[in-house]
C-alpha positions in Angstrom: -0.6 -155.8 -51.0 -3.5 -153.2 -51.1 -2.8 -151.3 -54.3 -1.5 -152.8 -57.5 1.1 -150.7 -59.1 3.9 -151.4 -61.5 7.1 -149.8 -62.3 7.3 -148.5 -65.7 10.4 -147.0 -67.3 8.4 -144.4 -69.2 10.1 -142.3 -71.8 7.9 -139.8 -73.7 8.4 -137.0 -76.2 6.5 -133.8 -75.6 5.4 -132.6 -79.1 4.7 -129.0 -80.1 1.1 -128.3 -80.9 2.0 -126.4 -84.1 5.2 -127.9 -85.5 5.2 -131.7 -84.9 3.2 -134.3 -86.8 1.3 -137.3 -85.7 2.0 -139.0 -89.1 3.7 -137.8 -92.2 1.6 -135.0 -93.6 -0.8 -134.9 -90.6 -0.3 -132.0 -88.2 -1.3 -132.3 -84.6 -3.5 -129.3 -83.8 -4.8 -128.0 -80.5 -8.2 -129.6 -81.3 -6.5 -133.0 -81.6 -4.7 -132.7 -78.3 -5.2 -135.6 -75.9 -7.0 -135.0 -72.6 -5.8 -135.7 -69.1 -8.1 -138.4 -67.7 -6.7 -138.2 -64.2 -3.8 -138.7 -61.9 -2.7 -141.8 -60.0 -0.9 -141.0 -56.7 1.3 -143.3 -54.7 -0.6 -144.5 -51.6 0.8 -144.6 -48.0 1.2 -148.4 -48.4 3.2 -147.9 -51.5 5.4 -145.2 -50.0 6.2 -147.5 -47.0 8.6 -149.3 -49.4 10.8 -146.2 -49.8 11.2 -145.0 -46.2 14.1 -142.7 -46.9 14.8 -139.0 -46.4 17.6 -136.8 -47.8 20.8 -136.9 -45.7 19.8 -140.1 -43.9 22.7 -142.5 -43.2 22.5 -146.3 -43.4 25.2 -148.4 -41.8 25.7 -152.0 -42.8 27.9 -154.4 -40.8 29.4 -157.8 -41.6 30.5 -160.7 -39.3 33.9 -159.2 -38.8 32.5 -155.9 -37.5 33.5 -154.0 -40.7 31.0 -151.4 -41.8 29.7 -149.8 -45.0 28.0 -146.5 -44.9 25.5 -145.3 -47.4 24.0 -141.8 -47.4 20.7 -140.9 -49.0 22.0 -138.4 -51.6 18.7 -137.7 -53.4 15.0 -138.2 -52.9 13.0 -136.8 -55.7 9.4 -136.9 -56.9 8.2 -137.1 -60.5 5.0 -137.1 -62.5 5.6 -139.3 -65.5 2.8 -139.5 -68.1 1.4 -142.7 -69.6 -0.7 -142.5 -72.8 -3.6 -144.7 -73.7 -2.9 -147.9 -75.5 0.8 -147.3 -75.4 0.7 -144.1 -77.3 3.5 -141.5 -77.1 2.2 -138.3 -78.6 0.2 -135.3 -77.4 -2.9 -136.3 -79.3 -3.5 -139.3 -77.1 -5.4 -139.2 -73.8 -3.2 -139.8 -70.7 -2.8 -140.2 -67.0 -0.2 -138.5 -64.8 1.4 -140.9 -62.4 3.5 -140.3 -59.3 7.1 -141.6 -58.8 9.9 -141.6 -56.3 13.6 -141.9 -57.0 16.1 -142.6 -54.2 19.9 -142.6 -54.6 22.0 -144.1 -51.8 25.6 -143.3 -52.2 28.5 -145.2 -50.6 31.0 -143.1 -48.8 33.7 -145.6 -48.2 33.4 -148.8 -50.3 34.3 -149.1 -54.0 32.3 -146.0 -54.8 29.1 -148.0 -55.0 25.6 -146.7 -55.2 22.1 -148.1 -54.8 19.1 -146.7 -56.6 15.5 -147.4 -55.7 12.6 -146.3 -57.9 8.9 -146.5 -57.2 6.0 -145.6 -59.5 2.2 -145.7 -59.3 0.3 -147.8 -61.8 -2.0 -146.6 -64.5 -5.4 -148.3 -64.9 -5.1 -151.7 -66.5 -6.7 -150.5 -69.7 -3.7 -148.2 -70.2 -1.1 -150.9 -69.9 0.5 -152.3 -73.0 3.6 -154.2 -74.0 5.3 -150.9 -74.6 4.6 -149.4 -71.2 5.8 -152.4 -69.2 4.3 -153.7 -65.9 6.7 -153.0 -63.1 6.3 -150.6 -60.3 9.5 -151.0 -58.2 13.2 -151.1 -59.3 16.1 -151.8 -57.1 19.7 -151.6 -58.5 23.2 -151.8 -57.2 26.0 -150.1 -59.2 29.8 -150.1 -59.1 31.8 -147.6 -61.1 30.6 -147.8 -64.7 28.6 -151.0 -64.2 25.2 -151.9 -62.9 25.9 -155.1 -61.0 22.4 -156.0 -59.8 19.0 -154.9 -60.6 15.4 -156.0 -60.3 12.1 -154.8 -61.8 9.2 -155.9 -59.6 5.5 -155.9 -60.1 4.2 -154.9 -56.7 0.9 -156.8 -57.2 2.0 -159.8 -55.3 5.6 -158.6 -55.5 6.9 -160.8 -58.3 9.8 -160.4 -60.6 8.1 -158.9 -63.6 10.5 -160.3 -66.2 9.9 -163.9 -65.2 6.5 -163.7 -63.5 8.2 -165.5 -60.5 7.0 -164.7 -57.0 9.8 -163.3 -54.9 10.4 -165.3 -51.7 8.8 -163.6 -48.7 9.6 -164.3 -45.1 7.4 -163.1 -42.1 10.8 -162.8 -40.3 14.3 -163.2 -41.5 17.6 -163.3 -39.6 20.9 -161.9 -41.0 23.9 -162.6 -38.7 21.6 -162.8 -35.7 19.6 -159.7 -36.5 15.9 -160.3 -37.3 13.7 -158.2 -39.7 10.0 -158.6 -40.5 8.3 -159.2 -43.8 11.5 -159.6 -45.8 11.5 -160.1 -49.6 14.5 -161.9 -51.1 15.9 -160.7 -54.4 18.5 -163.0 -55.8 20.8 -163.1 -58.9 23.0 -165.8 -60.4 25.4 -163.3 -62.1 28.0 -161.1 -60.4 30.7 -158.9 -61.9 33.0 -159.1 -59.0 33.4 -160.9 -55.6 31.8 -157.9 -53.9 28.8 -157.8 -56.2 25.5 -158.7 -54.4 23.8 -161.9 -55.3 21.1 -161.6 -52.7 19.3 -158.5 -51.4 16.9 -158.4 -48.4 14.2 -155.7 -48.4 11.1 -154.9 -46.4 8.4 -152.2 -46.1 9.6 -150.9 -42.7 13.4 -150.1 -43.1 13.7 -150.7 -46.8 17.1 -152.3 -47.6 18.0 -154.4 -44.6 20.9 -156.5 -45.9 22.7 -158.1 -48.8 25.0 -161.0 -49.6 28.0 -160.6 -51.9 29.1 -163.3 -54.4 32.0 -164.1 -52.1 29.4 -165.2 -49.5 29.9 -162.1 -47.2 26.8 -161.0 -45.5 26.0 -157.4 -44.5 23.1 -156.4 -42.3 21.5 -153.0 -41.5 22.4 -151.8 -38.0 
C-alpha cells in the first residue's frame, strides 16, 4: 500500500468569528483564527478502491442463477477538515482532506443498500484519539438497520477497531469466478438470514462478492 490513509468520521462545528467563544468569557477573534496548513488529496492508488461512477450497475449472481442488482445512486466528493491535536474550533490550525462517498442501492432485494466511504489521512502529528485512525468504511444496510460495517486503516489494510490484519488473497474464487488481490471482511453477527457475514473486496472491481449468514454466496458478474 503506497499511501497511508485512514478513515475518520470527522464531525466539526464551524464557529463564527465574532459571536462564538473558545472558552467561557474568551471570544475567538479574527486574529486568533487558525491557519490552513495544507490539503491532503486522495492518490490514484487510494481511488482505485472506489472504482464507481454514477448510474453504474452491479449484478451479483448466486449458485441458483438468481441475481441481485445494485445501482450506483451517488458518488460525491467532500473536503472534511481535521484540526491539530484533535481540536474542533476555528482558532486551531487545520488540514483539509479529500473524501469519497458511494451509495449502492438495491433495486430488487429487500431494499438493501451498500455505502463505501474513503478519506485521505492527515499527517500523523494531527491524529488523536478523537479523530480516529480509519480511512475506509464499508457498510451494508437493510431497512432501518445497519447489518454489517467495517472501518479499515488502509496502512496495511487492517480492521482499525481490533488492529487485526484483514485476510488478503492474491486470487480468490467465488463459485468458480476468480478475482485478484481480494480482502476478506468477516462478521460473527447477523440480523437476518440474508445479512452478510463475509464480504470480498479488491482494488480493481471494488465489491466482488459476499456470503450471507444462511451460507448463500453471491459473486459479481
